[in-house]
C-alpha angles and dihedrals in degrees: 000000000000143000127185121234109287114277100177110106095190116078139161115278089230091095092052090050090051093049094046090053088047090055093046091049088055095051103267122133124241089241092056093049094049100039112130095357099105088228125138116211091211093056092046088065090073108100090218098048120124136199133195125249094250091057092051091049090052089052092049090050090054091050095045092049093044095052095042127203099332113160111258097356092141088051089055090050091053092057088070090069103089120171092256091060091069099069117208092359091060093047089051091056092046092054094051119116099227138013088251094055089047091052092047092050092044091054093048091057101029091130086074090064128079097242124123092200127079117228133225127180117204121187114210119171109307092342136086121204123208111203121195107205115201123228121210095296122172108263094238091059102043095096098044093044094047091050090049094047095047092048092044092052091052090046090056089048092054092052092046101045099026095239147047124297110260095235118193100178138353135192130181136192092236134105110262109266120232089242118036094178094107090051093050092048091053099043104027090229136073106258127216116241134198096045126135094242142045109232136161116193120203142159111298090212088073090073091068094049112128113234122230095225096053111152116158094196094048091045092053092049093047093049090052089052090049090052093050093047092048091049091052092051094046091052088059091041096047103111095062090047090052093051089048091052091050090051092048090053092057104042097151095049124082096225115196124209095248096056092046090049090051089052088056092047095243138102122265087244091059091047091051092048094050093049090047090054088058093049099256143084139222091252092052093049091047091051090046093052097043091046092052093048092046093052091051094049092048093047100041107031140051093224116142118248090251091056093047091049091052092048090054093048101258116142093200126039089218089063090052092048091050092048093047092052089051091051100042106018093238136073119264089244093056090045092054092047091052092045091056098038118108113254 
């Protein structure tokens, strides 16, 4: 079961509302939280309001900077994400017959959540592995957002299954914090830090757990609503997806914005403006595509780094290594070793 890193740039404003309240509860002002986001608190009160991903990231940056380097502050933020804060997506999970069917449905419609990490579930022997796959997040937000997304996922699990996730092991692509107490309290185990991947390993038997709120008719209705909502958002988000697809189709060519704009019969200024309206940029999409392709080549092939660099359009392997570290926070060699290491 797999889902790529979220690509939808429109999202419910509920997450922003939760994070603003989190900031206020920790002593930040409303003005500090909203500074530079382009968001209006009055408009956010509309239950149907939406924001783009870039606006939410700006808000999270304000909060993370305002609260400073407090141990586990992102984990605390993630606890605000109860299952009932996800709207129709949450109700769809609650109506599922088993934990497995809930997970599969959740992955299919993950773009309706507030996470900035994609998810993948691997089943190995008697274990299941939950991988959190980073998108092209700004470097200064990677730690806070990963903490929030991990804690939020476990909060959803508790509401869904009625108890904590039976974690066996956990590893994260973060520097080891000075105090790991908040992580141990959340996971029940001491995690490993400084790895190339984010992975939580738990008992596979959990996937076949029947859920108390199982209702096939309600589940089918909720999934139909999820599909319709996602379709509406993707229609508004379509231009960035089109650019991403064009970049994916030319992986070995270093496409510049001017040539791509010419292919679409528009100016580079128009292309830049349309991407900005969807909360992204040409550079961000290019990094996202190259990072995804690089991960796949490192994980699934035995190609040398020089060969991978050449396939991705880099003239020098050193430039590829530098770019990969900027995207993922680790070297391609470390990423490959971690990808092939037994878990």
